[in-house]
ZAROTOR-994356 format. One line per field, with one value per residue: x, y, z of N, C-alpha, C, CB in turn; residue in one letter. Coordinates in Angstrom, 1 decimal. Atoms other than C-alpha are relative to their C-alpha. Glycine has a CB too. Layout:
N
n_x	X, ...
n_y	Y, ...
n_z	Z, ...
ca_x	X, ...
ca_y	Y, ...
ca_z	Z, ...
c_x	X, ...
c_y	Y, ...
c_z	Z, ...
cb_x	X, ...
cb_y	Y, ...
cb_z	Z, ...
aa	A, ...
This chain:
83
n_x	-1.5, -0.7, -0.7, -1.5, -0.9, -1.1, -1.2, -0.2, 0.7, -0.8, -1.2, 0.4, 0.3, -1.3, -0.8, 0.7, -0.4, -1.4, -0.9, -0.8, 0.0, -1.2, 0.4, -1.0, 0.6, 0.3, 0.1, 1.0, 0.0, -0.2, 0.5, -0.5, 0.4, -1.1, 0.3, 0.6, -0.8, 0.8, -0.4, 0.9, -0.5, 1.0, -0.5, 0.1, 1.3, 0.3, 1.0, 1.4, 0.1, 0.6, -0.8, 0.5, 0.6, -1.0, -0.8, 0.9, 0.1, -1.3, -0.1, 0.9, -0.5, -1.1, 0.4, 0.8, -0.9, -1.0, 0.7, 0.0, 1.4, 1.0, 0.5, 1.3, -0.2, -0.8, 0.8, 0.5, -1.1, -0.3, 1.2, 0.0, -1.5, -0.2, 0.1
n_y	0.2, -1.3, -0.2, 0.2, -1.2, 0.1, -0.4, -1.5, -0.5, 0.4, -0.7, -1.4, 0.0, 0.1, -1.2, -1.1, 0.3, -0.3, 1.1, -0.1, 1.2, 0.4, 1.1, 1.0, 0.3, 1.4, 0.7, -0.4, -1.4, -0.1, -1.2, -0.2, -1.2, -0.1, -0.4, 1.1, 1.2, 0.9, 0.4, 0.9, 0.5, 0.5, 0.4, -1.2, -0.2, -1.1, -0.9, 0.5, 1.3, 0.1, 0.5, 1.2, -0.2, 0.2, -1.3, -1.0, 0.4, -0.3, -1.4, -0.5, 0.4, -0.8, -1.4, -0.2, 0.3, -1.1, -1.2, -0.9, -0.2, 0.6, 1.2, -0.2, -1.0, 0.5, 0.2, -1.3, -0.7, 0.6, -0.3, -1.4, -0.4, -1.4, -0.1
n_z	0.0, 0.2, 1.2, -0.2, -0.1, 0.9, -0.7, 0.0, -1.2, -1.2, 0.1, -0.4, -1.4, -0.8, 0.2, -0.8, -1.4, -0.2, 0.4, 1.2, 0.7, 0.7, 0.9, 0.4, 1.3, 0.2, -1.3, -1.0, -0.4, -1.5, -0.6, -1.3, -0.8, -1.0, -1.4, -0.7, 0.3, 0.8, 1.3, 0.7, 1.3, 1.0, 1.4, 1.0, 0.5, 0.9, -0.6, 0.1, -0.5, -1.3, -1.1, -0.6, -1.3, -1.0, -0.1, -0.7, -1.5, -0.6, -0.1, -1.0, -1.3, -0.4, -0.1, -1.2, -1.1, -0.1, -0.3, 1.2, 0.3, -0.9, 0.6, 0.8, 1.1, 1.1, 1.2, 0.5, 0.7, 1.3, 0.9, 0.2, 0.1, -0.5, -1.5
ca_x	31.8, 34.3, 35.8, 39.5, 42.1, 44.6, 48.2, 48.3, 45.8, 47.8, 51.0, 49.3, 48.1, 51.6, 53.3, 50.7, 51.6, 55.2, 56.6, 59.5, 59.8, 62.8, 62.3, 64.4, 63.7, 62.2, 61.9, 60.0, 59.1, 60.2, 58.3, 59.9, 58.5, 61.6, 59.9, 57.9, 60.6, 58.0, 59.0, 56.6, 57.7, 55.5, 56.1, 56.5, 52.9, 51.8, 49.7, 46.5, 47.2, 44.8, 46.5, 46.3, 44.1, 47.1, 49.2, 46.3, 46.0, 49.7, 49.7, 46.7, 48.1, 51.4, 49.8, 47.4, 50.0, 52.5, 49.8, 49.9, 46.1, 43.1, 41.8, 38.4, 40.0, 42.2, 39.4, 38.0, 41.4, 41.8, 38.3, 38.8, 42.3, 41.7, 41.1
ca_y	11.8, 14.6, 15.9, 14.8, 17.3, 18.1, 18.6, 22.3, 22.9, 21.0, 22.7, 26.2, 25.4, 24.3, 27.3, 29.7, 28.0, 28.9, 25.6, 25.7, 23.1, 21.2, 19.0, 15.9, 15.5, 12.1, 11.2, 13.3, 16.7, 17.7, 20.4, 21.9, 24.3, 25.2, 27.0, 23.8, 21.3, 19.8, 17.9, 16.3, 14.2, 13.4, 11.5, 13.8, 14.9, 17.0, 20.1, 18.5, 15.1, 14.0, 13.5, 10.1, 9.8, 8.5, 11.6, 13.8, 11.9, 12.2, 15.9, 16.6, 14.6, 16.5, 19.9, 19.4, 17.8, 20.7, 23.3, 24.7, 24.2, 23.3, 19.8, 21.0, 23.6, 21.3, 20.2, 23.7, 25.1, 22.6, 23.4, 27.2, 28.1, 31.8, 30.9
ca_z	-40.5, -40.5, -43.7, -44.2, -43.2, -45.9, -45.0, -45.9, -43.1, -40.5, -41.7, -41.4, -37.9, -36.7, -38.3, -36.6, -33.3, -33.8, -35.2, -37.7, -40.3, -41.7, -44.8, -45.4, -49.1, -50.0, -46.3, -43.8, -42.4, -38.9, -37.0, -34.0, -31.3, -29.3, -26.4, -25.5, -26.7, -29.0, -32.1, -34.6, -37.5, -40.5, -43.7, -46.7, -47.5, -50.5, -49.6, -50.8, -49.3, -46.6, -43.2, -41.7, -38.6, -36.7, -37.6, -36.5, -33.2, -32.5, -33.3, -31.2, -28.2, -28.2, -28.8, -25.9, -23.6, -24.2, -23.6, -27.1, -27.7, -25.6, -26.1, -27.4, -29.7, -31.9, -34.3, -34.5, -35.4, -38.2, -39.6, -39.3, -40.6, -39.6, -35.9
c_x	0.7, 0.7, 1.5, 0.7, 1.2, 1.2, 0.3, -0.7, 0.7, 1.3, -0.2, -0.2, 1.4, 0.8, -0.6, 0.3, 1.5, 1.0, 0.9, 0.1, 1.3, -0.5, 1.3, -0.6, -0.1, -0.1, -1.1, 0.1, 0.1, -0.4, 0.5, -0.5, 0.9, -0.5, -0.7, 0.8, -0.9, 0.5, -1.0, 0.6, -1.1, 0.7, -0.2, -1.4, 0.1, -1.0, -1.4, -0.3, -0.8, 0.9, -0.6, -0.6, 1.0, 0.9, -0.7, -0.1, 1.3, 0.2, -0.9, 0.5, 1.2, -0.4, -0.7, 0.9, 1.0, -0.7, -0.1, -1.5, -0.8, -0.5, -1.2, 0.3, 0.7, -0.9, -0.5, 1.1, 0.3, -1.1, -0.1, 1.4, 0.2, 0.0, 1.3
c_y	1.3, -0.1, -0.3, 1.3, -0.2, 0.6, 1.5, 0.6, -0.3, 0.9, 1.5, 0.1, 0.0, 1.2, 1.2, -0.2, 0.3, -1.1, 0.5, -1.3, -0.2, -1.2, -0.8, -0.6, -1.6, -0.8, 0.5, 1.5, 0.0, 1.4, 0.2, 1.3, 0.0, 0.4, -1.1, -1.3, -1.1, -0.3, -1.0, -0.3, -0.7, -0.5, 1.2, -0.1, 1.1, 0.9, -0.5, -1.4, -0.1, -0.6, -1.2, 0.3, -0.2, 1.2, 1.1, -0.3, 0.3, 1.5, 0.6, -0.4, 0.9, 1.5, 0.3, -0.2, 1.1, 1.3, 1.0, 0.2, -0.7, -1.2, 0.2, 0.9, -0.6, -0.2, 1.3, 0.8, -0.6, 0.3, 1.5, 0.5, 1.4, 0.1, 0.1
c_z	-0.4, -1.4, 0.2, 0.1, -0.9, 0.7, 0.1, 1.2, 1.3, 0.0, 0.4, 1.5, 0.8, -0.2, 0.8, 1.5, 0.3, -0.4, -1.2, -0.6, -0.7, -0.9, -0.3, -1.3, -0.2, 1.3, 0.9, 0.2, 1.5, 0.4, 1.4, 0.6, 1.2, 1.4, 0.8, -0.2, -0.6, -1.4, -0.6, -1.3, -0.8, -1.2, -0.9, -0.6, -1.1, 0.7, 0.0, 0.5, 1.3, 1.1, 0.6, 1.4, 1.1, 0.1, 0.7, 1.5, 0.7, 0.2, 1.1, 1.4, 0.5, 0.2, 1.3, 1.2, 0.3, 0.3, -1.1, -0.5, 1.1, -0.7, -0.9, -1.2, -1.2, -1.3, -0.6, -0.7, -1.4, -1.0, -0.3, -0.1, 0.5, 1.5, 0.7
cb_x	0.3, 1.1, -0.3, 0.5, 0.5, -0.3, 1.2, -0.6, -1.5, 0.3, 0.6, -1.2, -0.9, 0.7, 0.0, -1.5, -0.4, 0.2, -0.8, 1.5, -1.2, 1.2, -0.5, 0.3, 0.8, 1.2, 1.3, 0.3, -1.4, 1.5, -1.6, 1.5, -1.5, 1.0, -1.0, -1.4, 0.6, -1.5, 1.5, -1.4, 1.2, -1.1, -0.8, 1.1, -1.0, -0.4, 0.1, -0.5, 1.3, -1.3, 0.2, 1.1, -1.2, 0.9, 0.5, -1.3, -0.4, 1.1, -0.3, -1.4, 0.4, 1.1, -0.8, -1.1, 0.8, 0.9, 0.6, 0.8, -0.3, -1.2, -0.3, -1.0, 0.9, 0.6, -1.2, -0.5, 1.3, 0.1, -1.3, -0.9, 0.4, -1.0, -0.7
cb_y	-1.2, 0.2, 1.4, -0.9, 0.1, 0.8, -0.7, 0.6, -0.6, -1.5, 0.0, 0.4, -1.1, -1.2, 0.4, 0.0, -1.4, 0.4, -1.2, 0.6, -0.1, -0.4, 0.6, -1.1, 0.6, -0.6, 0.0, -0.7, 0.7, -0.2, 0.1, 0.1, -0.2, 1.0, 1.1, -0.1, -0.5, 0.5, -0.6, 0.7, -1.0, 1.0, -1.3, -0.1, 0.3, -0.4, 1.3, 0.1, -0.7, -1.0, 1.2, -1.1, -1.0, -1.3, 0.4, 0.1, -1.5, -0.6, 0.7, -0.7, -1.4, -0.1, 0.5, -1.0, -1.3, 0.0, 0.6, -0.6, -0.7, 0.9, -1.0, 0.6, 1.1, -1.3, -1.0, 0.9, 0.0, -1.5, -0.4, 0.7, -0.1, 0.9, -1.2
cb_z	-1.0, 1.1, -0.7, -1.2, 1.5, -1.3, -0.6, -1.3, 0.1, 0.0, -1.5, -0.8, 0.5, -0.6, -1.4, -0.2, 0.4, 1.3, -0.3, 0.4, -1.0, 1.0, -1.3, 1.1, -1.1, -0.8, 0.7, 1.3, -0.5, 0.3, -0.1, 0.0, 0.5, -0.5, -0.1, -0.5, 1.3, 0.0, 0.0, -0.2, 0.3, -0.3, -0.5, -1.0, 1.1, -1.4, -0.6, -1.5, 0.1, -0.1, 1.0, 0.1, 0.2, -0.3, -1.4, -0.6, 0.1, -0.8, -1.4, -0.1, 0.0, -1.1, -1.2, 0.1, -0.2, -1.2, 1.2, -1.1, -1.4, 0.4, 1.1, 0.9, 0.5, 0.4, 0.4, 1.2, 0.9, 0.2, 0.7, 1.1, -1.4, -0.6, 0.5
aa	M, N, K, P, V, V, F, A, T, L, D, S, L, L, R, R, L, G, F, T, V, T, T, V, P, G, S, H, L, R, Y, E, H, A, P, S, A, T, V, L, V, F, R, E, Y, G, P, A, D, P, V, S, W, S, D, L, A, V, A, R, R, F, L, V, E, R, G, L, V, E, E, D, A, F, Q, H, L, L, Q, D, P, A, A
């Protein structure tokens, strides 16, 4: 079984891909990648909180569909923050 992904790791990946983040305090986080018109919205996570499998699945789907990552690369990028 895979080790849980903490939110700081997903946040780092999205920022490296060029997403900007807007926080709505007490509500949600909105990540936007203007060049690809991609918007991802997550509940407010703490940096060490494990990301739900459904949020990871949605992020992966959009990143792959918009051509921001290769389908096989998503999990690798989450496991190797320097990649």
